[in-house]
C-alpha angles and dihedrals in degrees: 000000000000090000091052092056096043115095119216092229132016120200123190091190100068127238092317090066091061109118101224093191090054089055092050090052089054086056094250110155101167137039131201110207131198123217116205112072089354109063093006134035104249111271092019131111096187116103116216111241089232091056090050089051094048091050091049089053093044091051088063091068109015141051106241128203132170114225109179132170087214106114093209106110087183096056099037089041093053092050091048091048092048091052092037093231130127120256149195120200127194088033094162095220129212086046111089108223098088093042089050089053094052089047091052089048089054089048088225134126120246090251087063096052132079125196116212119197146132098239126085095193097050115021099029096040092045090049096045090049088061099039096252125149104258126213120186113199125189114243117269094231138016118293111246101180115097089215091053092048089055094047090049091051086055091048091049089055089048089053091052092054091049098038092108091060095052127082093211134067114266108260124237117227 
């Protein structure tokens, strides 16, 4: 179980800190991106210009898809439209069905795909269950939801349990 909850990479800088050339060297050709607390601050619909710039740069070398557990087609669709990338909402991560569908649409193997998200128990667990390269990013802003604060406290505890396996310091969020 520990391996399923351990990301391959943790970035305290958010998505804009992802080294795209390093992913290419690993053979990654596609990325599945989360939205809430990954591309957007939770509760916001405004994309940071740095995130837009990073996505434009990433699109030059990678197939990008959005896979969000958020059921709002309007919000996720508007983000996907603004970034000009395909999406699936209500993905029900960590279940694999939606992620498998996205990988099939990309026409790539799981080893060629990275999943990028802010949640250990959804994005990372779902990605590890399929053998994807998993990237955990810290949220771009403070979490306002009581439920999310509780989940983050649980995830922090899991980090402390797996810290000896990670090559990075446990992030505080």
